[in-house]
C-alpha positions, 0 to 999 in steps of 0.5 A: 475496487472490483468491477461489477455490473450489478446494482449498487447494493449487490455490488457492495455485498459482492465486494464485502464478500470478496474482502472477507474471503481474502482476509485470512482469520486465525488465532493471531489477530491481524489489524484492519489496515493489514487485513484489508490492504489492497492485493491487486491493481484493481483494488488500489483506491485513489491511485488508479493512475499509478496502477494503470501506468504500471499495468501498461508498462508490464503489458508492453514490456517497458518495465524499468530497473528502478521506480520511485513511489512518493507521497504522504503516509498511508496512501498505498506506496508499499502496497503498490510496490508489493502488487507490482512485485507480484505482477513481475514475478507471477509464475505465468507472467509478467502480468498485470493480473497476477495469481493471488493464490500462488505460493510466490504471491502469498509469500510476497503478501506476508513479506516472506518471499526470498526474492522480494526483499523489503528493507526499512531505509530508516533502520538500514541507512548506512553504507555497510547495509547498502554494501551488503545489498550490492553483494546480494544483487549479483546473486540470481533469484532463487525461484522467481524471474526477478530479485526485487528490492523494496526500500521504504523511507529511502530518503533516510539513507546516508549520503555515503549509502546513496553513493554506494547505491548509485553504482548499482543503479547505473548498471543494474543486472537484468534480473534486479528491480528496485522500488523505492518508497518515500514521503520526502523525495526532496532529500533524495540526491538528483543523481538517484532521482534521475535514474528512477521512474517516479510516480506521485501518490495523491492523498485519497479523496474523502469519498473514496475512503468513505466507500472503502470503510463501508466495505470493511464494516460490511465485511466485519458485520458491523453496523455503522452510520454513514455520517460516522464513516464520513467523519472518520474519512475526513479525520484521516486527511487523505490517508487510507491507512490512518482511516482504517486505524481510526475505524478499528479504534472506534469499533473497539470503543463502541458497544455496537452500532458506530455513530457520530457520537461514538466517533466524537467521543473516541476522538475527543471532538465536538459535533457541529451542533454543539459548536453552534450552541456555543457560538 
């Protein structure tokens, strides 16, 4: 989240304004989780240790050829991979503070950059797909400093695919970087793990999720009780993306102000007072 020396109310308003400015609006509706995903290291929530380490690597020139981001769903792995890619390929970089308005940054944010390739390991898990990837590795990037491969759910690759990928990881070209994301690192061969810098993403704390939900409802102009937002934050069980999806459901379900009663009705749960009444 952005830093500020103003009062809490002023900081909250400034942050909400910044979020709204970063959220392009057009005729195509974009879900909350995508619209408010972090776009810089400063905006990472609950994963500051990862952001700090990646920034230090960039600033000291110690960027490795392969990274592994592990953690539960919705904690920021793919978002961090995109931010890292923007930092490495920034026109004036590499820099830990990439220009989010550059053509390259906007293309990466939209998943359309020609030199940052996002691959779903679950649907591209065979050896043929990895052979195709290896053929592309030898081709230099079109307009950026690096060709970056972000492979999500990498643990879904087959054994043969991992063996083919290993040959590239052993001697990667200088212009290629790999960022692997997974919810199940135990399924990745040790030969691949040993060639990656590993970063473990923690479940996001309830207070951190609650704070982000407050920023979002303020940016959306929605009135919400703090208890309602905290209930959503608890229900998300450490997943920032899940909390934003739940928030969007509740906003669609409610007729105006978000209350705990609204959240319980939408989730089909009971509040503590009702449970005590039955005890």
